[in-house]
C-alpha positions as CSV (number, residue, x, y, z in Angstrom):
1,M,0.0,0.0,0.0
2,G,1.1,3.6,-0.7
3,K,1.6,6.5,1.7
4,T,-1.2,7.3,4.1
5,A,-2.0,10.3,6.3
6,T,-4.6,11.1,8.9
7,L,-6.0,14.5,8.2
8,T,-8.7,16.8,9.6
9,V,-11.6,18.2,7.5
10,Q,-11.6,22.0,7.8
11,Q,-13.9,24.9,6.8
12,W,-12.8,26.8,3.7
13,G,-15.3,29.5,2.8
14,N,-18.7,27.7,2.5
15,S,-16.9,24.4,1.6
16,L,-15.0,21.7,3.4
17,A,-11.4,21.0,2.6
18,V,-8.6,18.6,3.3
19,R,-5.0,19.7,2.8
20,I,-2.8,17.2,1.0
21,P,0.6,16.9,2.6
22,A,3.6,17.6,0.3
23,A,5.0,14.0,0.6
24,L,1.6,12.6,-0.5
25,A,1.2,15.1,-3.3
26,R,4.7,14.3,-4.6
27,K,3.9,10.5,-4.5
28,V,0.8,11.0,-6.8
29,N,2.4,13.8,-8.9
30,F,-0.1,16.5,-7.8
31,V,1.0,20.1,-8.4
32,V,-0.5,23.5,-7.8
33,G,-3.2,24.1,-10.4
34,Q,-3.6,20.3,-11.0
35,P,-7.2,19.5,-12.2
36,V,-8.7,16.7,-10.2
37,E,-11.9,14.6,-10.3
38,I,-13.5,13.9,-7.0
39,S,-16.0,11.1,-6.6
40,T,-17.5,9.0,-3.9
41,D,-17.7,5.2,-3.5
42,D,-18.9,2.9,-0.7
43,F,-15.7,3.6,1.3
44,G,-15.4,7.4,1.1
45,V,-14.1,10.1,-1.2
46,V,-11.7,9.4,-4.1
47,V,-9.5,12.0,-5.8
48,H,-7.9,11.4,-9.2
49,R,-5.7,13.5,-11.4
50,K,-7.6,14.8,-14.4
51,G,-5.4,16.0,-17.3
52,S,-2.5,18.4,-16.9
53,P,-2.4,21.6,-14.9
54,K,-3.1,24.8,-16.9
55,L,0.0,26.9,-17.2
56,T,0.1,30.6,-17.4
57,L,1.6,32.3,-20.4
58,E,4.6,33.2,-18.3
59,Q,5.1,29.6,-17.3
60,R,4.8,28.4,-20.9
61,L,7.3,31.0,-22.1
62,A,9.7,30.0,-19.3
63,A,9.5,26.3,-20.3
64,F,10.0,27.1,-24.1
65,D,13.2,25.6,-25.4
66,P,14.2,26.8,-28.9
67,E,16.6,23.9,-29.5
68,K,13.8,21.4,-28.8
69,H,11.5,23.2,-31.2
70,G,13.9,23.3,-34.2
71,G,15.5,26.6,-33.2
72,E,12.4,28.6,-34.0
73,V,12.0,31.9,-32.2
74,I,9.7,34.8,-32.4
75,I,11.1,37.4,-34.8
76,S,10.2,41.0,-34.0
77,S,10.7,42.3,-37.6
78,R,10.3,41.1,-41.1
79,V,12.9,38.7,-42.4
80,G,12.0,38.3,-46.0
81,A,9.2,39.4,-48.3
82,E,6.4,38.7,-45.9
83,V,3.2,40.6,-46.5
84,F,1.2,41.7,-43.5
């Protein structure tokens, strides 16, 4: 069996919340902004990762690697006979 933790349900606005400890989040690859799906079964609540986290434009630009993408970069002026 994987990591376990005993947690306390707390009030967060009009909702209830449980904080996921960092070690447990790392174990299941949860990150800030991670979409999750929450469902119930006969034993309690189940939380599953759902897709990838949505990155901000700043995060996407920081992760951009020109070498990985064929050396393409954004040019700020015309290079050839482009018509705009």
